C-alpha positions as CSV (number, residue, x, y, z in Angstrom):
1,X,-17.1,-13.8,5.6
2,X,-15.1,-11.9,8.2
3,X,-11.3,-11.8,8.2
4,X,-8.8,-12.8,10.8
5,X,-7.6,-10.0,13.1
6,X,-4.3,-9.6,14.8
7,X,-3.6,-6.9,17.4
8,X,-0.1,-5.7,18.4
9,X,0.9,-3.2,21.1
10,X,4.1,-1.3,21.3
11,X,5.1,1.2,24.0
12,X,7.1,4.2,23.3
13,X,10.1,2.3,24.6
14,X,9.6,-0.5,22.0
15,X,8.7,1.6,19.0
16,X,12.0,3.5,19.4
17,X,13.9,0.2,18.7
18,X,12.3,-0.1,15.2
19,X,14.1,1.0,12.0
20,X,11.9,4.1,11.9
21,X,13.3,7.5,12.5
22,X,12.5,8.4,16.1
23,X,9.2,10.1,16.3
24,X,8.9,13.7,17.6
25,X,6.1,15.1,19.7
26,X,4.0,17.7,17.9
27,X,5.2,16.8,14.4
28,X,2.7,15.8,11.8
29,X,3.0,12.3,10.4
30,X,1.1,10.4,7.7
31,X,0.4,6.6,8.1
32,X,-0.3,5.0,4.7
33,X,-1.7,1.4,4.4
34,X,0.1,-1.0,2.1
35,X,-2.3,-4.0,1.8
36,X,-3.2,-6.8,-0.6
37,X,-6.0,-9.2,-0.9
38,X,-8.6,-6.9,0.8
39,X,-6.6,-6.7,4.1
40,X,-6.9,-3.6,6.3
41,X,-4.6,-2.0,8.9
42,X,-5.4,0.3,11.8
43,X,-2.9,2.4,13.9
44,X,-4.0,4.0,17.1
45,X,-2.4,5.5,20.1
46,X,-3.5,5.7,23.8
47,X,-2.1,6.8,27.0
48,X,-0.7,4.0,29.1
49,X,-3.0,3.0,32.0
50,X,-6.0,5.1,31.2
51,X,-6.2,4.2,27.5
52,X,-7.3,7.7,26.6
53,X,-7.4,7.8,22.8
54,X,-4.7,10.1,21.3
55,X,-5.3,9.3,17.6
56,X,-6.9,6.6,15.6
57,X,-6.6,5.9,11.8
58,X,-9.6,3.5,11.8
59,X,-9.2,0.6,9.4
60,X,-7.5,1.6,6.2
61,X,-7.4,-0.2,2.9
62,X,-4.5,-0.2,0.5
63,X,-3.3,3.3,-0.4
64,X,-5.5,5.1,2.2
65,X,-3.7,7.5,4.5
66,X,-4.3,9.1,7.9
67,X,-2.4,12.3,9.0
68,X,-2.0,13.2,12.7
69,X,0.2,15.0,15.1
70,X,2.4,12.8,17.3
71,X,1.3,13.2,20.9
72,X,3.4,14.9,23.5
73,X,2.2,12.8,26.4
74,X,3.3,9.2,27.2
75,X,1.9,6.9,24.6
76,X,1.3,3.3,23.6
77,X,0.8,2.4,20.0
78,X,-1.7,-0.3,18.9
79,X,-1.6,-1.8,15.4
80,X,-4.5,-4.0,14.2
81,X,-4.5,-6.0,11.0
82,X,-7.6,-7.7,9.5
83,X,-7.1,-10.2,6.7
84,X,-9.2,-10.1,3.5
85,X,-12.2,-12.3,2.9
86,X,-10.2,-15.5,2.5
87,X,-10.6,-15.8,-1.3
88,X,-7.0,-14.8,-1.8
89,X,-3.8,-14.4,0.2
90,X,-3.6,-11.1,2.0
91,X,-0.9,-8.9,3.4
92,X,-0.8,-5.7,5.4
93,X,1.8,-3.2,6.4
94,X,2.1,0.5,6.7
95,X,4.5,3.4,6.3
96,X,4.8,6.2,8.7
97,X,6.5,9.4,7.4
98,X,6.7,13.0,8.5
99,X,4.1,15.1,6.7
């Protein structure tokens, strides 16, 4: 049984309004999944307009991490969450910290 997916997009303008420390181009960051019930989370980044892929964590399970350098070009962040198999409640979030 497949899970339910949710897809969110944040431009560099929107992501700066989060509670995160402002990201810095060229700095190494680690994105770590915090999921329950078999949920997965994916973080990727593309250039606006052309959708050239700048980084992609692929789908991560709880505790899995992905390390990358923040892009120096204009960017748009995509976050995709996939629920677990439906046999239990599932949650998904992630942490982004400098490496």
